[in-house]
Gaussian input, Z-matrix of N, CA and C with variables (Angstrom, degrees):
# hf/3-21g

backbone

0 1
 N
 C     1     B1
 C     2     B2     1     A1
 N     3     B3     2     A2     1     D1
 C     4     B4     3     A3     2     D2
 C     5     B5     4     A4     3     D3
 N     6     B6     5     A5     4     D4
 C     7     B7     6     A6     5     D5
 C     8     B8     7     A7     6     D6
 N     9     B9     8     A8     7     D7
 C    10    B10     9     A9     8     D8
 C    11    B11    10    A10     9     D9
 N    12    B12    11    A11    10    D10
 C    13    B13    12    A12    11    D11
 C    14    B14    13    A13    12    D12
 N    15    B15    14    A14    13    D13
 C    16    B16    15    A15    14    D14
 C    17    B17    16    A16    15    D15
 N    18    B18    17    A17    16    D16
 C    19    B19    18    A18    17    D17
 C    20    B20    19    A19    18    D18
 N    21    B21    20    A20    19    D19
 C    22    B22    21    A21    20    D20
 C    23    B23    22    A22    21    D21
 N    24    B24    23    A23    22    D22
 C    25    B25    24    A24    23    D23
 C    26    B26    25    A25    24    D24
 N    27    B27    26    A26    25    D25
 C    28    B28    27    A27    26    D26
 C    29    B29    28    A28    27    D27
 N    30    B30    29    A29    28    D28
 C    31    B31    30    A30    29    D29
 C    32    B32    31    A31    30    D30
 N    33    B33    32    A32    31    D31
 C    34    B34    33    A33    32    D32
 C    35    B35    34    A34    33    D33
 N    36    B36    35    A35    34    D34
 C    37    B37    36    A36    35    D35
 C    38    B38    37    A37    36    D36
 N    39    B39    38    A38    37    D37
 C    40    B40    39    A39    38    D38
 C    41    B41    40    A40    39    D39
 N    42    B42    41    A41    40    D40
 C    43    B43    42    A42    41    D41
 C    44    B44    43    A43    42    D42
 N    45    B45    44    A44    43    D43
 C    46    B46    45    A45    44    D44
 C    47    B47    46    A46    45    D45
 N    48    B48    47    A47    46    D46
 C    49    B49    48    A48    47    D47
 C    50    B50    49    A49    48    D48
 N    51    B51    50    A50    49    D49
 C    52    B52    51    A51    50    D50
 C    53    B53    52    A52    51    D51
 N    54    B54    53    A53    52    D52
 C    55    B55    54    A54    53    D53
 C    56    B56    55    A55    54    D54
 N    57    B57    56    A56    55    D55
 C    58    B58    57    A57    56    D56
 C    59    B59    58    A58    57    D57
 N    60    B60    59    A59    58    D58
 C    61    B61    60    A60    59    D59
 C    62    B62    61    A61    60    D60
 N    63    B63    62    A62    61    D61
 C    64    B64    63    A63    62    D62
 C    65    B65    64    A64    63    D63
 N    66    B66    65    A65    64    D64
 C    67    B67    66    A66    65    D65
 C    68    B68    67    A67    66    D66
 N    69    B69    68    A68    67    D67
 C    70    B70    69    A69    68    D68
 C    71    B71    70    A70    69    D69
 N    72    B72    71    A71    70    D70
 C    73    B73    72    A72    71    D71
 C    74    B74    73    A73    72    D72
 N    75    B75    74    A74    73    D73
 C    76    B76    75    A75    74    D74
 C    77    B77    76    A76    75    D75
 N    78    B78    77    A77    76    D76
 C    79    B79    78    A78    77    D77
 C    80    B80    79    A79    78    D78
 N    81    B81    80    A80    79    D79
 C    82    B82    81    A81    80    D80
 C    83    B83    82    A82    81    D81
 N    84    B84    83    A83    82    D82
 C    85    B85    84    A84    83    D83
 C    86    B86    85    A85    84    D84
 N    87    B87    86    A86    85    D85
 C    88    B88    87    A87    86    D86
 C    89    B89    88    A88    87    D87
 N    90    B90    89    A89    88    D88
 C    91    B91    90    A90    89    D89
 C    92    B92    91    A91    90    D90
 N    93    B93    92    A92    91    D91
 C    94    B94    93    A93    92    D92
 C    95    B95    94    A94    93    D93
 N    96    B96    95    A95    94    D94
 C    97    B97    96    A96    95    D95
 C    98    B98    97    A97    96    D96
 N    99    B99    98    A98    97    D97
 C   100   B100    99    A99    98    D98
 C   101   B101   100   A100    99    D99
 N   102   B102   101   A101   100   D100
 C   103   B103   102   A102   101   D101
 C   104   B104   103   A103   102   D102
 N   105   B105   104   A104   103   D103
 C   106   B106   105   A105   104   D104
 C   107   B107   106   A106   105   D105
 N   108   B108   107   A107   106   D106
 C   109   B109   108   A108   107   D107
 C   110   B110   109   A109   108   D108
 N   111   B111   110   A110   109   D109
 C   112   B112   111   A111   110   D110
 C   113   B113   112   A112   111   D111
 N   114   B114   113   A113   112   D112
 C   115   B115   114   A114   113   D113
 C   116   B116   115   A115   114   D114
 N   117   B117   116   A116   115   D115
 C   118   B118   117   A117   116   D116
 C   119   B119   118   A118   117   D117
 N   120   B120   119   A119   118   D118
 C   121   B121   120   A120   119   D119
 C   122   B122   121   A121   120   D120
 N   123   B123   122   A122   121   D121
 C   124   B124   123   A123   122   D122
 C   125   B125   124   A124   123   D123
 N   126   B126   125   A125   124   D124
 C   127   B127   126   A126   125   D125
 C   128   B128   127   A127   126   D126
 N   129   B129   128   A128   127   D127
 C   130   B130   129   A129   128   D128
 C   131   B131   130   A130   129   D129
 N   132   B132   131   A131   130   D130
 C   133   B133   132   A132   131   D131
 C   134   B134   133   A133   132   D132
 N   135   B135   134   A134   133   D133
 C   136   B136   135   A135   134   D134
 C   137   B137   136   A136   135   D135
 N   138   B138   137   A137   136   D136
 C   139   B139   138   A138   137   D137
 C   140   B140   139   A139   138   D138
 N   141   B141   140   A140   139   D139
 C   142   B142   141   A141   140   D140
 C   143   B143   142   A142   141   D141
 N   144   B144   143   A143   142   D142
 C   145   B145   144   A144   143   D143
 C   146   B146   145   A145   144   D144
 N   147   B147   146   A146   145   D145
 C   148   B148   147   A147   146   D146
 C   149   B149   148   A148   147   D147
 N   150   B150   149   A149   148   D148
 C   151   B151   150   A150   149   D149
 C   152   B152   151   A151   150   D150
 N   153   B153   152   A152   151   D151
 C   154   B154   153   A153   152   D152
 C   155   B155   154   A154   153   D153
 N   156   B156   155   A155   154   D154
 C   157   B157   156   A156   155   D155
 C   158   B158   157   A157   156   D156
 N   159   B159   158   A158   157   D157
 C   160   B160   159   A159   158   D158
 C   161   B161   160   A160   159   D159
 N   162   B162   161   A161   160   D160
 C   163   B163   162   A162   161   D161
 C   164   B164   163   A163   162   D162
 N   165   B165   164   A164   163   D163
 C   166   B166   165   A165   164   D164
 C   167   B167   166   A166   165   D165
 N   168   B168   167   A167   166   D166
 C   169   B169   168   A168   167   D167
 C   170   B170   169   A169   168   D168
 N   171   B171   170   A170   169   D169
 C   172   B172   171   A171   170   D170
 C   173   B173   172   A172   171   D171
 N   174   B174   173   A173   172   D172
 C   175   B175   174   A174   173   D173
 C   176   B176   175   A175   174   D174
 N   177   B177   176   A176   175   D175
 C   178   B178   177   A177   176   D176
 C   179   B179   178   A178   177   D177
 N   180   B180   179   A179   178   D178
 C   181   B181   180   A180   179   D179
 C   182   B182   181   A181   180   D180
 N   183   B183   182   A182   181   D181
 C   184   B184   183   A183   182   D182
 C   185   B185   184   A184   183   D183
 N   186   B186   185   A185   184   D184
 C   187   B187   186   A186   185   D185
 C   188   B188   187   A187   186   D186
 N   189   B189   188   A188   187   D187
 C   190   B190   189   A189   188   D188
 C   191   B191   190   A190   189   D189
 N   192   B192   191   A191   190   D190
 C   193   B193   192   A192   191   D191
 C   194   B194   193   A193   192   D192
 N   195   B195   194   A194   193   D193
 C   196   B196   195   A195   194   D194
 C   197   B197   196   A196   195   D195
 N   198   B198   197   A197   196   D196
 C   199   B199   198   A198   197   D197
 C   200   B200   199   A199   198   D198
 N   201   B201   200   A200   199   D199
 C   202   B202   201   A201   200   D200
 C   203   B203   202   A202   201   D201
 N   204   B204   203   A203   202   D202
 C   205   B205   204   A204   203   D203
 C   206   B206   205   A205   204   D204
 N   207   B207   206   A206   205   D205
 C   208   B208   207   A207   206   D206
 C   209   B209   208   A208   207   D207
 N   210   B210   209   A209   208   D208
 C   211   B211   210   A210   209   D209
 C   212   B212   211   A211   210   D210
 N   213   B213   212   A212   211   D211
 C   214   B214   213   A213   212   D212
 C   215   B215   214   A214   213   D213
 N   216   B216   215   A215   214   D214
 C   217   B217   216   A216   215   D215
 C   218   B218   217   A217   216   D216
 N   219   B219   218   A218   217   D217
 C   220   B220   219   A219   218   D218
 C   221   B221   220   A220   219   D219
 N   222   B222   221   A221   220   D220
 C   223   B223   222   A222   221   D221
 C   224   B224   223   A223   222   D222
 N   225   B225   224   A224   223   D223
 C   226   B226   225   A225   224   D224
 C   227   B227   226   A226   225   D225
 N   228   B228   227   A227   226   D226
 C   229   B229   228   A228   227   D227
 C   230   B230   229   A229   228   D228
 N   231   B231   230   A230   229   D229
 C   232   B232   231   A231   230   D230
 C   233   B233   232   A232   231   D231
 N   234   B234   233   A233   232   D232
 C   235   B235   234   A234   233   D233
 C   236   B236   235   A235   234   D234
 N   237   B237   236   A236   235   D235
 C   238   B238   237   A237   236   D236
 C   239   B239   238   A238   237   D237
 N   240   B240   239   A239   238   D238
 C   241   B241   240   A240   239   D239
 C   242   B242   241   A241   240   D240
 N   243   B243   242   A242   241   D241
 C   244   B244   243   A243   242   D242
 C   245   B245   244   A244   243   D243
 N   246   B246   245   A245   244   D244
 C   247   B247   246   A246   245   D245
 C   248   B248   247   A247   246   D246
 N   249   B249   248   A248   247   D247
 C   250   B250   249   A249   248   D248
 C   251   B251   250   A250   249   D249
 N   252   B252   251   A251   250   D250
 C   253   B253   252   A252   251   D251
 C   254   B254   253   A253   252   D252
 N   255   B255   254   A254   253   D253
 C   256   B256   255   A255   254   D254
 C   257   B257   256   A256   255   D255
 N   258   B258   257   A257   256   D256
 C   259   B259   258   A258   257   D257
 C   260   B260   259   A259   258   D258
 N   261   B261   260   A260   259   D259
 C   262   B262   261   A261   260   D260
 C   263   B263   262   A262   261   D261

   B1=1.4535
   B2=1.5220
   B3=1.3054
   B4=1.4679
   B5=1.5215
   B6=1.3241
   B7=1.4708
   B8=1.5223
   B9=1.3374
   B10=1.4648
   B11=1.5303
   B12=1.3258
   B13=1.4598
   B14=1.5228
   B15=1.3200
   B16=1.4639
   B17=1.5204
   B18=1.3157
   B19=1.4540
   B20=1.5210
   B21=1.3276
   B22=1.4705
   B23=1.5284
   B24=1.3333
   B25=1.4672
   B26=1.5299
   B27=1.3253
   B28=1.4726
   B29=1.5191
   B30=1.3186
   B31=1.4697
   B32=1.5221
   B33=1.3380
   B34=1.4744
   B35=1.5210
   B36=1.3264
   B37=1.4610
   B38=1.5200
   B39=1.3174
   B40=1.4707
   B41=1.5129
   B42=1.3165
   B43=1.4600
   B44=1.5227
   B45=1.3043
   B46=1.4658
   B47=1.5255
   B48=1.3213
   B49=1.4664
   B50=1.5266
   B51=1.3466
   B52=1.4706
   B53=1.5325
   B54=1.3262
   B55=1.4638
   B56=1.5208
   B57=1.3231
   B58=1.4562
   B59=1.5274
   B60=1.3236
   B61=1.4646
   B62=1.5238
   B63=1.3345
   B64=1.4600
   B65=1.5273
   B66=1.3212
   B67=1.4686
   B68=1.5261
   B69=1.3178
   B70=1.4691
   B71=1.5329
   B72=1.3207
   B73=1.4602
   B74=1.5316
   B75=1.3270
   B76=1.4683
   B77=1.5300
   B78=1.3167
   B79=1.4656
   B80=1.5264
   B81=1.3253
   B82=1.4659
   B83=1.5289
   B84=1.3283
   B85=1.4651
   B86=1.5247
   B87=1.3304
   B88=1.4535
   B89=1.5157
   B90=1.3179
   B91=1.4637
   B92=1.5229
   B93=1.3271
   B94=1.4629
   B95=1.5377
   B96=1.3155
   B97=1.4680
   B98=1.5203
   B99=1.3422
   B100=1.4635
   B101=1.5171
   B102=1.3354
   B103=1.4654
   B104=1.5253
   B105=1.3215
   B106=1.4633
   B107=1.5178
   B108=1.3199
   B109=1.4631
   B110=1.5188
   B111=1.3336
   B112=1.4629
   B113=1.5155
   B114=1.3302
   B115=1.4641
   B116=1.5314
   B117=1.3328
   B118=1.4653
   B119=1.5195
   B120=1.3136
   B121=1.4593
   B122=1.5227
   B123=1.3348
   B124=1.4604
   B125=1.5290
   B126=1.3295
   B127=1.4635
   B128=1.5223
   B129=1.3189
   B130=1.4600
   B131=1.5247
   B132=1.3277
   B133=1.4638
   B134=1.5239
   B135=1.3343
   B136=1.4646
   B137=1.5253
   B138=1.3415
   B139=1.4633
   B140=1.5276
   B141=1.3177
   B142=1.4635
   B143=1.5231
   B144=1.3240
   B145=1.4649
   B146=1.5190
   B147=1.3247
   B148=1.4695
   B149=1.5316
   B150=1.3240
   B151=1.4664
   B152=1.5246
   B153=1.3196
   B154=1.4646
   B155=1.5316
   B156=1.3330
   B157=1.4604
   B158=1.5135
   B159=1.3278
   B160=1.4688
   B161=1.5263
   B162=1.3220
   B163=1.4659
   B164=1.5220
   B165=1.3383
   B166=1.4679
   B167=1.5264
   B168=1.3259
   B169=1.4592
   B170=1.5223
   B171=1.3208
   B172=1.4703
   B173=1.5336
   B174=1.3266
   B175=1.4613
   B176=1.5104
   B177=1.3358
   B178=1.4654
   B179=1.5226
   B180=1.3310
   B181=1.4568
   B182=1.5194
   B183=1.3177
   B184=1.4604
   B185=1.5229
   B186=1.3195
   B187=1.4540
   B188=1.5144
   B189=1.3165
   B190=1.4572
   B191=1.5238
   B192=1.3234
   B193=1.4592
   B194=1.5208
   B195=1.3190
   B196=1.4664
   B197=1.5185
   B198=1.3075
   B199=1.4475
   B200=1.5200
   B201=1.3192
   B202=1.4567
   B203=1.5056
   B204=1.3268
   B205=1.4530
   B206=1.5271
   B207=1.3037
   B208=1.4598
   B209=1.5194
   B210=1.3274
   B211=1.4683
   B212=1.5247
   B213=1.3339
   B214=1.4729
   B215=1.5288
   B216=1.3218
   B217=1.4652
   B218=1.5243
   B219=1.3269
   B220=1.4651
   B221=1.5245
   B222=1.3259
   B223=1.4674
   B224=1.5215
   B225=1.3153
   B226=1.4726
   B227=1.5249
   B228=1.3364
   B229=1.4680
   B230=1.5202
   B231=1.3340
   B232=1.4667
   B233=1.5266
   B234=1.3204
   B235=1.4730
   B236=1.5317
   B237=1.3119
   B238=1.4719
   B239=1.5407
   B240=1.3304
   B241=1.4568
   B242=1.5312
   B243=1.3279
   B244=1.4693
   B245=1.5164
   B246=1.3189
   B247=1.4635
   B248=1.5334
   B249=1.3375
   B250=1.4631
   B251=1.5234
   B252=1.3309
   B253=1.4697
   B254=1.5266
   B255=1.3219
   B256=1.4676
   B257=1.5258
   B258=1.3037
   B259=1.4573
   B260=1.5201
   B261=1.3226
   B262=1.4684
   B263=1.5172
   A1=108.99
   A2=115.85
   A3=122.86
   A4=109.12
   A5=115.41
   A6=121.29
   A7=109.20
   A8=115.59
   A9=122.11
   A10=108.21
   A11=115.67
   A12=120.34
   A13=107.70
   A14=114.95
   A15=121.05
   A16=108.79
   A17=116.19
   A18=122.48
   A19=108.43
   A20=116.31
   A21=121.55
   A22=108.81
   A23=115.95
   A24=120.85
   A25=113.38
   A26=118.20
   A27=120.05
   A28=110.62
   A29=115.21
   A30=120.33
   A31=113.10
   A32=117.71
   A33=120.02
   A34=110.90
   A35=117.37
   A36=120.83
   A37=110.55
   A38=116.66
   A39=120.50
   A40=109.26
   A41=115.08
   A42=122.74
   A43=108.15
   A44=116.48
   A45=123.40
   A46=111.91
   A47=116.90
   A48=121.38
   A49=112.96
   A50=120.58
   A51=119.40
   A52=112.47
   A53=117.33
   A54=120.32
   A55=110.72
   A56=116.52
   A57=120.86
   A58=110.94
   A59=117.37
   A60=121.41
   A61=110.69
   A62=116.52
   A63=121.09
   A64=111.16
   A65=117.08
   A66=121.58
   A67=110.51
   A68=117.62
   A69=120.91
   A70=110.66
   A71=116.70
   A72=120.93
   A73=111.05
   A74=116.85
   A75=120.32
   A76=110.50
   A77=116.86
   A78=121.06
   A79=110.97
   A80=116.78
   A81=121.43
   A82=112.51
   A83=118.12
   A84=120.23
   A85=111.45
   A86=116.70
   A87=120.50
   A88=113.08
   A89=116.61
   A90=122.23
   A91=110.63
   A92=117.24
   A93=119.29
   A94=108.72
   A95=116.36
   A96=122.27
   A97=107.80
   A98=115.97
   A99=120.17
   A100=109.55
   A101=114.39
   A102=121.51
   A103=107.79
   A104=115.82
   A105=121.75
   A106=108.65
   A107=116.38
   A108=121.56
   A109=107.60
   A110=115.81
   A111=119.89
   A112=110.71
   A113=115.86
   A114=119.92
   A115=111.17
   A116=116.47
   A117=121.43
   A118=112.15
   A119=115.41
   A120=121.56
   A121=110.56
   A122=117.24
   A123=120.33
   A124=111.37
   A125=115.11
   A126=121.41
   A127=109.01
   A128=115.91
   A129=122.30
   A130=109.57
   A131=116.71
   A132=121.57
   A133=112.25
   A134=117.63
   A135=121.31
   A136=111.84
   A137=116.96
   A138=122.19
   A139=110.17
   A140=117.19
   A141=120.97
   A142=111.12
   A143=117.63
   A144=120.04
   A145=111.72
   A146=116.59
   A147=119.98
   A148=110.88
   A149=116.55
   A150=120.60
   A151=110.33
   A152=117.82
   A153=119.94
   A154=111.03
   A155=116.27
   A156=120.68
   A157=113.82
   A158=117.33
   A159=120.40
   A160=111.78
   A161=115.76
   A162=119.56
   A163=112.67
   A164=117.42
   A165=121.00
   A166=109.87
   A167=115.66
   A168=122.58
   A169=111.02
   A170=115.56
   A171=122.01
   A172=109.06
   A173=116.30
   A174=121.10
   A175=114.57
   A176=118.70
   A177=121.01
   A178=110.09
   A179=115.96
   A180=121.83
   A181=107.69
   A182=116.57
   A183=121.90
   A184=109.04
   A185=115.25
   A186=122.10
   A187=108.56
   A188=115.86
   A189=122.60
   A190=108.51
   A191=116.40
   A192=120.67
   A193=109.06
   A194=114.95
   A195=121.03
   A196=107.69
   A197=114.84
   A198=120.12
   A199=109.06
   A200=115.70
   A201=120.48
   A202=111.81
   A203=115.24
   A204=121.28
   A205=110.58
   A206=115.53
   A207=120.90
   A208=113.94
   A209=117.19
   A210=120.86
   A211=112.14
   A212=117.03
   A213=120.48
   A214=110.44
   A215=116.59
   A216=121.21
   A217=111.19
   A218=116.54
   A219=120.54
   A220=110.25
   A221=116.99
   A222=119.90
   A223=111.23
   A224=117.13
   A225=119.32
   A226=110.41
   A227=116.90
   A228=119.48
   A229=111.54
   A230=117.85
   A231=120.30
   A232=111.26
   A233=117.18
   A234=120.57
   A235=109.49
   A236=116.17
   A237=119.75
   A238=110.56
   A239=116.51
   A240=120.43
   A241=111.87
   A242=116.52
   A243=121.43
   A244=110.66
   A245=116.94
   A246=121.06
   A247=112.91
   A248=116.25
   A249=121.92
   A250=109.05
   A251=117.11
   A252=121.28
   A253=108.33
   A254=116.02
   A255=121.52
   A256=112.54
   A257=117.40
   A258=122.11
   A259=112.23
   A260=116.29
   A261=120.57
   A262=110.95
   D1=135.32
   D2=178.88
   D3=-102.04
   D4=143.52
   D5=-178.08
   D6=-134.03
   D7=139.37
   D8=174.73
   D9=-139.11
   D10=152.94
   D11=170.77
   D12=-116.31
   D13=151.85
   D14=-179.67
   D15=-148.93
   D16=158.87
   D17=176.06
   D18=-108.68
   D19=128.53
   D20=-178.65
   D21=-67.56
   D22=120.12
   D23=-175.72
   D24=-96.03
   D25=-28.16
   D26=-177.21
   D27=-63.96
   D28=136.57
   D29=-176.93
   D30=-62.25
   D31=-26.00
   D32=178.70
   D33=-95.56
   D34=6.66
   D35=-177.76
   D36=73.66
   D37=-158.01
   D38=178.45
   D39=-90.24
   D40=70.08
   D41=178.60
   D42=-132.54
   D43=157.19
   D44=175.63
   D45=51.26
   D46=-123.06
   D47=-173.79
   D48=-59.73
   D49=-49.25
   D50=179.86
   D51=-58.48
   D52=-39.89
   D53=179.17
   D54=-65.62
   D55=-41.24
   D56=179.75
   D57=-62.59
   D58=-45.80
   D59=178.56
   D60=-61.24
   D61=-42.68
   D62=-179.18
   D63=-64.78
   D64=-47.17
   D65=-178.61
   D66=-63.08
   D67=-42.41
   D68=178.13
   D69=-60.79
   D70=-42.85
   D71=179.65
   D72=-67.52
   D73=-40.26
   D74=178.60
   D75=-63.79
   D76=-42.75
   D77=179.17
   D78=-65.38
   D79=-36.94
   D80=-178.07
   D81=-66.77
   D82=-19.23
   D83=179.20
   D84=-68.04
   D85=-26.06
   D86=-176.34
   D87=73.81
   D88=10.07
   D89=-178.27
   D90=-112.98
   D91=156.10
   D92=170.80
   D93=-72.64
   D94=114.33
   D95=-177.69
   D96=-120.44
   D97=136.65
   D98=175.19
   D99=-122.09
   D100=159.88
   D101=176.18
   D102=-139.50
   D103=141.64
   D104=177.64
   D105=-139.18
   D106=147.12
   D107=174.97
   D108=-96.42
   D109=126.03
   D110=-179.70
   D111=56.87
   D112=-131.03
   D113=178.63
   D114=-100.41
   D115=21.71
   D116=179.07
   D117=-72.60
   D118=174.11
   D119=179.76
   D120=-70.34
   D121=137.77
   D122=177.85
   D123=-74.46
   D124=148.15
   D125=176.71
   D126=-126.63
   D127=164.47
   D128=179.39
   D129=-66.36
   D130=116.75
   D131=-177.66
   D132=-72.85
   D133=-7.00
   D134=179.73
   D135=-92.91
   D136=3.15
   D137=-178.77
   D138=-111.34
   D139=116.69
   D140=-179.71
   D141=-61.50
   D142=-38.37
   D143=179.66
   D144=-66.17
   D145=-40.69
   D146=179.46
   D147=-67.09
   D148=-43.83
   D149=-177.94
   D150=-65.80
   D151=-45.31
   D152=179.08
   D153=-67.14
   D154=-31.22
   D155=178.36
   D156=-67.50
   D157=-18.27
   D158=177.53
   D159=-65.70
   D160=-30.77
   D161=-178.21
   D162=70.15
   D163=30.33
   D164=-179.40
   D165=-65.18
   D166=123.22
   D167=-177.52
   D168=-103.47
   D169=165.58
   D170=174.92
   D171=-52.30
   D172=128.99
   D173=178.18
   D174=90.55
   D175=-11.68
   D176=177.96
   D177=-67.54
   D178=144.94
   D179=173.46
   D180=-90.99
   D181=130.55
   D182=177.99
   D183=-120.52
   D184=150.91
   D185=177.09
   D186=-112.85
   D187=126.46
   D188=179.29
   D189=-110.58
   D190=138.01
   D191=174.86
   D192=-131.96
   D193=150.06
   D194=175.78
   D195=-150.56
   D196=153.71
   D197=-179.25
   D198=-135.26
   D199=135.50
   D200=177.73
   D201=125.76
   D202=175.91
   D203=-179.70
   D204=-64.86
   D205=128.00
   D206=-179.47
   D207=88.42
   D208=8.95
   D209=-177.01
   D210=-62.51
   D211=-39.91
   D212=-178.76
   D213=-59.65
   D214=-50.64
   D215=-178.93
   D216=-65.57
   D217=-38.92
   D218=179.41
   D219=-61.89
   D220=-45.01
   D221=-179.64
   D222=-67.71
   D223=-36.41
   D224=177.32
   D225=-58.10
   D226=-44.10
   D227=-179.35
   D228=-70.31
   D229=-35.00
   D230=178.39
   D231=-69.36
   D232=-37.44
   D233=176.40
   D234=-61.58
   D235=-43.36
   D236=179.06
   D237=-60.38
   D238=-39.86
   D239=178.08
   D240=-63.53
   D241=-45.90
   D242=-179.15
   D243=-64.52
   D244=-35.48
   D245=-174.96
   D246=-90.43
   D247=14.67
   D248=174.95
   D249=-109.52
   D250=134.66
   D251=178.06
   D252=-81.86
   D253=101.56
   D254=-178.90
   D255=-81.68
   D256=2.75
   D257=179.81
   D258=-103.41
   D259=-2.97
   D260=-176.09
   D261=-73.26

């Protein structure tokens, strides 16, 4: 299992457009991907309802995990997405 941490850069956090972009990218990996805020429980990163339900705000640290072939590269791209301000 691969693990990465990232800081939410979007000013609205992982809500609306940033959450949609993240969920689409997580689903496109074809891997089981989870996301958690701080030390909270991880949720399925491929579910828009689960991701928005986290309430991840600007500046929050999130932990991403993935398992399977290509997990390292998949998480690298997801970290880049989370750490980009999509509201700018």
